[in-house]
N, C-alpha and C positions, 0 to 999 in steps of 0.2 A: 351473589357469586363469589367464589373464592378468588383471592388475589392471584392473577395469573403470572407465570414466569415469562421472562422475555424470550426464552427459547421455544415456547410453544408455537405451533404453526398456525398463525392467523386465527386466533380465537375471536370470540364475539366482540365486535366494535359497537360502541354506543355513542357515536359522534355525529349522527345526522338527525334530520327531522322529517324526512319523507321516506315512505317505503318504495323500494325499487321493484318494478314489475318486470318480470322476465318470463316470456312465454315459451321460449325454445330452450331445450337442454343443451348442455355443453357437449361438443363432439368428442370423439375419441382422443383428439389431441388437445383438448381444452380450448380450441378455438370456436367460439360460438357467436351469437348474434346480438345482442342488445347491450350497448355499452353503459357502464355505470359512470356517472359524472361526479366525482370528487367527494362523495359522502358514503358512509357505511350504514345508512339507515335501514337497509334490508335486514341486517342482524338485529338491530335494536327493536324493530317492529315485528320480527319473526315472519317475514314474508320473503324468503330467498328465492322463490321460484314457483313454478306451477307443479301440480300433482295430477295424477290420472283421475278423471272424474269418477266419482262413486267409490273410490278407494280410500279408506281411512287409514292412515298410517300412525301407529302407536309406537312412541320411542321405546327401545328395549329397556326393561327394568335392570339396570345395572347399578352397582354400588362399589365402594372402595373395598378392595380385597378380592373382587371378581377376577377370574383368570380366563383369558382368551387363548385357545389352542394349548392350554395347560403350560403356558409360557409367559404371556404378557399379563402381569398382575397390575390392575388399575389401582392407582393411588389417590388421584384428586381430580374432580371434574372441573374443568376450566371453561366449559361452554356446554349449555344445553339449549338448543335452538332449532326450531322448524323441523323437528323429527329426528335430528341427529345430535350427537354429543361428542365433545372432545375432551380427552384425558391426558393427564401425566401419568405414565405408567413405568413399570420396571420390566425389562427383559431379563427373566431369571436365568435363561440359559447363558447369556453373554455377560450378566451382571452389569447392565448399563441402563440409564434412563432413556426412555423413548416417549414420543407422543402418539396418541392413537385417536383416530376418528372412527366413530361407530354409528351405523344406522341400520334400520330393518332392511332384510333382503328384498321386501316388497315395497320399499320406498320409491317414489317416482324417479328419483335420480340415482338410484343405487347402481344401474348399469354404467351410466356415464361417469360416475365416481370412480368405479373400478377401471374403466377404460383410461381415464385421465391419469390415475395413479400409476397404472402400468406403463403408460407413454412417458410420463415424467421420470420414472425410475430407469428407463432405457437411456435417457440423456446422460446420466452419470457425470454431470458437471459439478465440481466441487463448489462452485459459486452459488449453487442453489442448495437449500436444505433438502437432504436426500430422502426419497421414499424407500423404505426398507422392505416393506411387505404390503401386499393387497390381497385379501382373501374373503371368500364367501363361505361361511360355515355356520351351521346350526341357526339358520334363519337370520343370520347377521352378516353384514358386510363391514369390514373394518380395514383401515389403511393405517400402517405403522410408519412413523417417520422419525428423523433425527430429533434429539433434544439438545439444545445448546445452552448449558447453564452459564457459560461465561459470556454470552452475547447480550448486547443491549439494544432495544428497539430504538428506531430513529424518533419515535414519539417521546420516549423518556429523554433522549439527548436534546431534543428541541425544548423540552420544558425548562431547561436551564438557560436558553438563549440561542441565538442563531449560530451556525457553525463558522469556523474560520474559513477564509477562501480556499486554503489548500485542502482542508477536509471536505468542503463542499465539491471541489474539483475531483477529488478522489471518489466521492460518492457518485456523481453523475457519470464519471468515466467508467468505473467498475460495473455499475448497474446497467448502463447502456450497452456496454460490451457483452455482459452476460445475456441480456435479453435479445441482442442481435443473434448470438449463438443459438438461443432457444428457437427464435423464429425461423432460423435456417433449417431447423429440424421439425417445423410445423407446429411448434408449441407456443401458446400465448398464456399470459398471466390473467389479465382483466381485472385483478383486484390488487394492483400495485399501489400501495399507500404506505404511510409512515409505519403502520403496524406490521407490514410485510417485509421491511427492510431492517436488517440487524447488523451491528458492528461488533466484531469479535474483539477479544482482548489483544490480538495481534494487529488490530487496525484494519483487517479485511472486512469488506462488506459482503453480506450474504443475503439471498432473497428466498423467502419461504412461500410455500403454497402455489408453486407453478402448476397451472392447469387444474389442480385438485380443488382450490378454494372456489374457483368459478364454478366448478362442476357441482360442488356441495350446495351452492346457493342457486343454481340454474341460471347463472349470468352468462350472457352471450353477446357477441358484436358482429356486425357485418364487416367491420374494418378493425381486426385485432391488432395489426401493427400500429396503426394510427392511435388506437385507444391506449396501448401500452407507452407509446412515445409521449403522448400528452401527459400520461401518468408520471413518467420520468421528469418532465418538465415541471409538473406540480411539486414533485419531491425536491428538485433543486430550488424552486421558488420558496418553499417553506424553509429550506436549509439556509437560504440567504436572508430571509426577512422575519422568520418566526411568525409568519402569517399564512393562512390557507388561500390560494389564489381564486377563490370563489366567494359569493356573497355569504354562504352558510358557514357557521363555525363547525370545525371537524378536527377530530384527533387531538383535542385539547388546544387547538390553535384558533384564533380569531379570524374570521373571514374578512374580505375586503368590504369597504363601505358600499352600501346599496346604491344603485344607480350611477356608480362611478365608472363601472367597467374594469377591464383588466388593464392595470398600469404596470410599468416596468418595476422590477425590484429596487433599482437604484432611486426610484422616486418614492418608494415606501419607506426605506431606511437609508440614512446617510452612511457612506462609507462602504456601500456594496461594491464588490469587484465589477467593473464595467463589462468585461468580457463574459463573465458568468451571467450577469444580468441579461445581456443580449441572447445568450445561449438558451436561458430559460424561456424568454419570449418566442424564440424560434421554435422551441418544442411545444409551447402552449398556443402557437398561432393557428392550431387546427380549427378553432371555432370562430375564426374571423378576426382574431387579434392581429395587430400589425407589428411585425417584427422590427426591432431597432435597426436603423440604417437601411431598412427596406431589403434585408436579405431574405432569400427564399426560406419558407418555413420547413422544418424537419418533420416528415410524416412517417418515418420508419426509424427503428433503432439504428440501422446501418447508416442512415443519413446523419443521425445524431453523433455516432462514433466518428464519422468522417469530419463533421463540424468541430469536434472536440480536438482532433488531431491537428487541425489547422490553427488552433489557438496558440499563443505563446504559453510556455510552461509557467506554472505557478509554483514558486518555491515554497517549502515548508517555512514556518515562522522560525526566526533565530531563537535559540534556547535562552531563557532568562538568565542573566548573570547573577550568581549568588556569591556575596563576599565571603572570603574564607574566615573561619573563626579567628578571634584574636589569639596571638601566639602566647602559649603558656609554657613556662620552663618545666622540665621534669623535676620530680622530687629529688633525684640524685644531684641535679645541678643546684638545687636549692639547699643542699647539705643536709637532707632528711633521710638519706638512703639507709635502710635497716631499721628505721623507726616505725612504731606502730602507726597506722592510718588514724587520722583524727576523726572522731565521731561527728555526725552532722550537728551543727549548732553549738559545738564545744570549741571555744577559743583556745588555741594553743599558745603558750608563751614563746616569744622570739628569743632565741639564745643570744646572749651578749657576745660581741667580738672579743678575741683574746686581747689582753692589754699589750701595748707596744713595748719594745725594749727600753725601759727607762732607767734601769740600774746602771752602775759604773761599768760592770762587765758588758752589758749590752751595748754601751756607747763605744767602748774599746773595740768590740767586735765589728761594729759598723765601720769605724775608721780603718781597721785592718782590711776589710773586704774592699773598701774604696781604693786604697793604695795599691792593692794587687790589680784591680781592674785597670787603673791608670798605667801601671807598668806594663801590663799585657798589651794594651793598645799601642803604647809607644813602640814596643819591640816589633809588633806586627807591621806598623807603618814603616819602619826602617827597612825590614826585609822586602816589603813590596816595592819600595822605592829603588832598592838595589837591583832587584830582578828587572824592573822596567828599564834602568840604565843600561844593563847588560844586552838586552834584546831589542833596543831601540832601532838599531839599524836594520836588523833582520825583519822586524815587523813592517817597516816601511816598504821594503821590497815585496814582502808577501801580500800587503795590502792591495798593491796594484794588480798582482796575479789573481788574487781572490775576487777583486772587483770585476776584472774581465771575465773570469770563470762564471761569476754570479749572473752577469748579464747574458752570457750564452745560455745558461740554464733557463733563464726566464723565456728566452726566445724559443727554447725547445719545448717548453710546456704547452699543452693544448689549451685552447680557450675553454672556459667552463660552459657546460650545457645550459641553455636558457629555455624555460618552459614556453610553449607557444599556446596562446589562448585559442579556444574554439568559439566561433561566432554563430554557426548554424550547422544543421545536419539533416540529412534526408536518407531514408532507406532506398537502396538500389536494388531493383528487381531485374535480373537477367533472364529469368524463365519462370513461368507459372505465376503464382499468387505472392503477395507480400507477406511478411511474417507478422510483425507488430509495429506498424509505422507510427502509431500514436505514442509509443514509448521510447522513441529515438532519443529525445532530449534527456532522458534519465541516465544516459551513458556519459554525460559530461556535466551533471548537476552538482558535483562534489559530494554526493552521498553514495557511499558504496553499497547501501542496503537496497538501492533501486536499480533497475536493470531493463535492458531490452532482451527479449528472449526469442530464439528460433522456435519454429514448430517442432513437434516430436516426430522422428522418422523411424520407420520400422527396420531399415537396414542402415549399416554404417561400418566404420566411421566416416568413410568417404561419402559425400552427398550425391556424387555422380553415380548413375546417369540421370537420377530424378532431377537434380538441379546442379548447375556448375558451381554454385556456391550461393551464400546469402551474406549481406553485409550493409554497411552504412557509409555514405560519402560525407566527409566533414569539411566545412568551410573555415579556413584559418584567418580570414579577413583580408589578407594580402599575400602576395608571393613571399614565401619564407624559405630559408635553408633548412631542410629537414634532415635530421640525423637518426632519430629513434622514435618508436611508438611503443607505448606501454599500455597493454590491454588487459584489464581485470576480467577474470572469468568466474562465473558462479559454480560450474561444475568441473571437477577434475576428473582424471582417468585417461585411459588409452583410447584415442588421443585427439588433440585439437590442432588443426593447422590454420594459421593466420597468414594471409598475404597482404602486402601494401601495394596500391596502385596510385600513380599520379594521374589526376583527371584535369580536364579543361573547364569543367563547370560542375555545379551541384547536381545536375541531372544528365550525366553522360549518356550518349545514345546506345552504347554497347560496351562490353568488357574489352573488345578488340581495339576500341578507340583510346584505351588507357595504357599507360606504360607501368609494367611491374617493377617495382623498386626494392622489394624485400620479402622474405618469407621466413617462418619459423614453425616448428612443430613442438608441442609441449604436452606433458601429462599432468601439469600442476594447475594452479588457479591464476597464474599470471603469465602472459605471453609478451616477451620483449623483442620487438622486431627492429632490427638495425638496417638502415638503408645501405645497400651494397655499393652505391656510387653516389657522389655528391649530386643533389637535386634541388631545385628551387621551384616550389609549386604552392598554389593557394588551395587546391582541392585534393583531398587524400581519401582514397577508398580503403576501409578496413574490411577484408573479404575472408569469410570462413569457408573452407572447402572440406573440412572434415571435423566431426564433432564426436565426443565420447558417449558411451552408454551410461545412463544414470537412472536411478530408480524413482519412485513416486516423490513428488514435490508438492504437497497440498497447498503450501503457501503461494506457489507460483501457478496453481490450477494446472498442473502437469503430471501426466502419468509416466510410466516407465518407457524408456526408448532412448534413441540417439538424439541428443539435443545439447544446446549450449545457450548461455546468456552472458551478455557483456554488461559489467557493472560500471566500470569507469575507463575512459580512453584519455590518455595524456600524450602529447607530442612535445618533443624537445628539438632544439636546433643548434 
């Protein structure tokens, strides 16, 4: 088999040792019935599911250079398995690389593959590798999908060692959030493994093969949400320990010792983050494992997202300090300006310094210069002393006035503004659903590239009447004199309105229970809200009541519409 690209959509895996038997086909949304447990042996053994009795399916005779729909030119076969094949291809119309799954139109799973591909394409979530086309033509069924040449499989990343805690946290957070969104639309994955998760060059995690890969292999499950949640737990376990959480080796990872059972990641490898270890156990607790501290197991991606949001935030590692290079003087300072550059390996002679003034004339010149300097110094000292004698009385009177004036000026100056630290924060929901409660901590983590984002609204800039506003309550640790709030914004444009409220707790009962203390409207990327009257408070609500229109933002998984994101919030008093 040719070496496959990390951007191909879930090509053949050869990491298991038992064939998976699956008798039911995937439904139209990819949610089917018989769950796969931790290995991908169905690909390796060529038994991805059942076929219609008495019907013999012959894989289509395809080759490099073959064109589908006179548009997709097949380049390299990366999988040929169980009656279907997967290819790296070129879309000659748009001049871009794509991936293609091809199978005969009379294949037992052709109908379910088409239905799953079309359902996945309708989701349109950029966190998933997108299905671009699904066609039945000339006795063939083919599914065209994105090809990501800059992405790296989790399998490849884990071959170098376990992930850092912050990377593992980002992995489980983004994958769980994406799968929760997919299940809300009735779509399941059922083959969520290290080969199906990719990290792009920008650090974003993307999932490939939603619904389609299960349909291609006839994999099904009675409890699709539970199956995908356990799969996410297995991904987190592998990311923390570089071990597969089952007895069988899989995906280039060693399994756990036989007859030992499932043990927590922090018992497998020293230095594993305790919170992430417990989270992995809660997601893997579906088959009888006991979660750490006896917390309830997570059986759906939504429950897993909620559990992640309740964890303390994990900061990215500090950048390694690199000592600056040793200072080197420029050639001009070294007195070689205008001279030809020395060739490598050729030693240049060091010019001798000019001889000092050793002649009679030179000595006389030195004595003359010394005498002039002494005379000049004496004359200057005499003039300075005379001036001080004349103005002595005046200066004593002025000094008293200046001292008094100086003290008055000091009293008139305002005290310098001091930063106020943020101890905790929580999203405040006045009406409807929350926005992104799991990202609240990103607004005060000291990293302006992270953010908390609102949902995208159809109308604007004002959020009313759909919502009175959206925002976050911040805990300053104790009652502080507040003067200003600086709010960093991801999207500029016409216009953003930010209001400040003083609250009595981190979870105020309503907007009416709080006191409005400031407001500002801006079209830029920073909103500075000044408190209109002196106030001393511990809890402050940053409240957005209007947001600008902004275009597509793929890195934030956001389409066009009225939206805003807060990058950093800073308070001063």
